N, C-alpha and C positions, 0 to 999 in steps of 0.2 A: 503494498499500500505505499501511497505515498507519505512525505512528512508529517503532512498538515493533518492528514487523518490518524497518522501513527500518533502524534501529540497530542490531538483534540482526547483520544480513548485515554492514552496515557495519562494526562495530567487529571483526567475525569474517575482514574481509579478501577478502570474497566477492564485493565487485565487480569489485577489482582484479584479483582472480584469474582470474575470467571475461572480462576486457578482455583480459587476458596470455594465455590461453592458447586461450578460445573464438573471441574475435574476433582474437587475435593483432595486439594492436596495443598496444607495449610501452609507447608515450609516452601511448597516454591511461591505461594501467594504473597508469604513476608518479603522473599528476596526480591519478586518481583516489584512488591510497595517502596524497597528502597529507590528502584530507579524513580518509581512514580513520585516520589517527593524530593530526589535531585534533581532542582531545577537547571542545575550546571551542565547536567549533561546534554549532549546534541540528540537527535534523533538516531543518527547511527549510533553514537556510545550507549544511549538506552537500550535501542535493539539488539547489541550485543549482550549487554548485561542481561537482558531478558532470555533470549536464544543462549547462553553461555548456563545458565539455572537451569534452562530446559532439558539441554547436552546431558549436563551433569547428574539430573535426577532420572531420566528416561532413554538413556544410547547404554544398550549393552556391549560388554567388552568385543573387542576384535575377534579375538584368538578365546576359546572353552580354556579355562582352567585345567591344568594336568591334575592329573588323580593320581 
């Protein structure tokens, strides 16, 4: 989405609310809320913050652990 739309929803707290109530992930919501409250972050920086949080929580390791 374009920067203006991203920032509109970011500043409204929509992303953290969605993670909290639809995804039911309070920790991801908390991390996302940090980006929502940090007005010094650019659209690109806040996207990276949120995307990194999602990836940390929902990306499986590239290789299976050795048994």
